[in-house]
C-alpha positions as CSV (number, residue, x, y, z in Angstrom):
1,M,-5.7,0.9,17.9
2,K,-4.7,2.0,21.6
3,L,-3.8,5.5,20.3
4,S,-7.6,5.6,19.7
5,Q,-8.8,4.7,22.8
6,K,-7.9,8.4,24.0
7,H,-7.5,10.3,21.3
8,K,-9.3,11.0,17.9
9,I,-6.8,9.9,15.1
10,C,-7.1,10.5,11.3
11,M,-5.9,7.7,9.0
12,I,-5.0,8.3,5.4
13,H,-4.8,6.0,3.2
14,C,-3.1,6.4,-0.2
15,G,-3.8,2.7,-1.6
16,E,-6.5,0.9,-3.2
17,A,-8.6,0.2,0.3
18,G,-12.1,0.6,-1.6
19,K,-14.7,-0.7,0.8
20,K,-12.4,-2.3,3.3
21,W,-11.6,1.0,4.8
22,E,-15.7,2.2,5.1
23,I,-16.2,-1.3,7.1
24,L,-13.1,-0.1,9.5
25,H,-14.7,3.6,9.3
26,E,-18.3,2.5,10.6
27,R,-16.6,0.4,13.7
28,L,-14.0,2.5,15.1
29,R,-15.7,5.9,15.9
30,Q,-12.5,7.3,17.0
31,I,-10.5,6.8,13.8
32,D,-11.5,8.6,10.6
33,F,-10.5,7.2,7.3
34,W,-10.0,9.3,4.2
35,P,-8.2,7.7,1.2
36,D,-6.2,10.5,-0.3
37,N,-7.8,10.4,-3.3
38,Q,-10.8,12.3,-1.9
39,K,-8.5,15.0,-1.0
40,K,-8.0,17.5,-3.2
41,N,-8.6,20.9,-0.8
42,A,-7.5,21.9,2.3
43,M,-8.3,19.6,5.1
44,N,-9.1,20.4,8.8
45,L,-7.3,18.3,10.7
46,E,-7.1,20.5,14.0
47,D,-9.7,17.8,16.1
48,Y,-7.1,15.2,15.7
49,S,-3.9,14.2,18.0
50,A,-2.3,12.0,15.6
51,I,-2.4,11.8,11.3
52,L,-1.2,8.2,10.1
53,V,-0.8,7.8,6.5
54,D,-0.6,4.7,4.8
55,E,1.2,3.6,1.9
56,A,2.8,7.1,2.1
57,H,5.4,5.9,-1.1
58,L,1.8,5.8,-3.0
59,L,1.4,9.7,-2.3
60,S,1.9,12.2,-4.7
61,T,4.0,15.2,-4.0
62,E,1.2,17.5,-4.7
63,K,-1.4,15.8,-1.9
64,L,1.8,15.5,0.8
65,E,2.0,19.4,0.3
66,L,-1.7,19.9,0.9
67,L,-1.2,17.7,4.2
68,L,1.6,19.3,5.2
69,E,0.1,22.5,5.0
70,C,-3.0,21.5,7.0
71,V,-1.3,19.8,9.7
72,K,-0.5,22.0,13.1
73,E,1.4,20.3,15.9
74,Q,0.3,16.6,15.9
75,P,2.4,14.2,15.2
76,V,2.1,12.8,11.6
77,I,3.2,9.3,11.1
78,F,3.9,8.0,7.5
79,S,4.3,4.3,6.7
80,S,5.5,3.4,3.4
81,D,7.3,0.0,1.5
82,V,8.9,0.9,-1.8
83,E,8.4,-2.9,-2.1
84,D,4.8,-2.5,-2.8
85,M,5.7,-1.0,-6.2
86,I,4.1,-3.1,-8.9
87,S,5.6,-0.8,-11.8
88,P,7.9,1.9,-12.1
89,K,4.6,4.0,-13.5
90,E,3.0,3.6,-10.1
91,I,5.2,5.4,-8.0
92,D,6.5,9.0,-7.6
93,R,9.5,9.0,-5.7
94,S,9.7,12.7,-5.4
95,G,7.4,12.3,-2.6
96,M,9.2,9.8,-0.2
97,H,12.1,12.0,-1.0
98,R,10.1,14.8,0.4
99,I,8.9,13.4,3.5
100,E,12.3,11.8,4.4
101,H,13.8,15.3,4.4
102,L,10.8,16.9,6.4
103,P,12.6,18.7,9.6
104,E,12.1,16.5,12.6
105,V,11.8,13.4,11.0
106,Q,12.7,10.3,12.2
107,I,12.9,7.3,10.3
108,F,12.5,3.8,11.5
109,R,13.1,0.6,9.3
110,L,11.2,-2.5,10.1
111,T,13.1,-5.8,9.5
112,N,11.4,-9.0,8.0
113,R,10.4,-10.4,11.2
114,I,7.2,-8.1,10.8
115,R,6.2,-11.1,8.4
116,T,4.7,-14.1,10.5
117,N,3.5,-16.9,7.8
118,A,6.5,-19.0,7.7
119,E,4.7,-20.8,4.7
120,Y,1.9,-19.5,2.7
121,L,0.2,-22.4,1.1
122,A,-0.9,-21.6,-2.5
123,V,-1.3,-19.0,-5.0
124,V,-3.2,-19.5,-8.7
125,L,-2.0,-17.6,-11.6
126,N,-4.5,-18.2,-14.2
127,D,-5.3,-17.3,-17.6
128,R,-6.4,-13.5,-16.4
129,Y,-2.6,-12.9,-16.4
130,Y,0.0,-12.0,-18.5
131,Y,3.3,-9.8,-19.1
132,D,3.0,-6.9,-20.6
133,E,5.6,-5.3,-23.2
134,E,7.5,-3.7,-20.7
135,G,8.1,-6.9,-18.5
136,Y,5.2,-6.3,-15.6
137,L,3.1,-9.0,-14.8
138,R,-0.7,-7.4,-15.5
139,S,-4.2,-8.9,-15.1
140,S,-7.0,-8.9,-17.5
141,T,-9.6,-8.1,-14.8
142,Q,-8.8,-4.8,-13.0
143,A,-11.4,-3.7,-10.3
144,R,-12.1,-0.3,-9.9
145,K,-12.5,0.1,-6.2
146,E,-10.9,-2.9,-5.2
147,M,-7.2,-3.7,-5.2
148,S,-6.5,-4.8,-8.6
149,D,-5.5,-8.7,-8.8
150,V,-1.7,-8.3,-9.3
151,R,-1.4,-6.3,-5.9
152,K,-3.4,-9.0,-4.1
153,L,-1.2,-11.4,-5.5
154,F,2.1,-9.2,-4.6
155,H,0.5,-8.7,-1.1
156,D,-0.3,-12.7,-0.9
157,L,3.6,-13.2,-2.2
158,N,4.9,-11.2,0.3
159,Q,3.3,-12.3,3.3
160,A,5.3,-15.7,3.1
161,K,8.2,-15.5,5.4
162,E,10.1,-19.1,4.3
163,S,8.1,-20.9,1.5
164,L,5.2,-20.3,-1.2
165,A,3.5,-22.5,-3.5
166,L,2.9,-21.2,-7.2
167,I,0.1,-22.8,-9.0
168,I,0.0,-22.0,-12.9
169,L,-3.2,-23.1,-14.4
170,G,-3.6,-22.8,-18.1
171,N,-1.2,-20.0,-18.5
172,K,1.5,-21.1,-20.7
173,E,3.2,-18.1,-21.0
174,V,3.3,-16.9,-17.4
175,Y,5.0,-20.4,-16.8
176,G,7.5,-20.0,-19.4
177,R,8.4,-16.5,-17.9
178,L,8.6,-18.1,-14.0
179,L,10.7,-21.0,-15.3
180,N,13.1,-18.7,-17.0
181,L,13.3,-16.2,-13.6
182,L,14.0,-19.6,-11.8
183,Q,16.7,-20.9,-14.1
184,G,18.2,-17.2,-13.9
């Protein structure tokens, strides 16, 4: 936000932001928001003072190479959280490996101090959640443009710094799996 007060910024979002980014784009005219799934050809990035890539761990190698071809002299800031991965199928680590080995790259790692919620009240796991054949938590309702239920759940869980309440509602399978995890 501060950078956009004096400079035109391009924000490329690699996650499942849906309508949320469109709302921000309408309000913040100095920042152009581009979901990465719309970028298939060369992009004109000359007018931007900086390029910000959010959730870069979800950026494919092909789209990363396309982006790097379009960048001239502007700084590119990649933010990522490899712990945001829900299953191994969702991430191709080759993009992150490529980013980490770019010339002149500087890597900064954030600590858990970024979490502000000491307690997160309650997260409900109802009958729409299940474990697939590979043992990953899934949801029977998957929105097309919005974040999946499991990804929303992960973000809710990730916000808790110290304690969290899980409410298992009408779902014996998930309840049993969680008990097994806790008994370890």
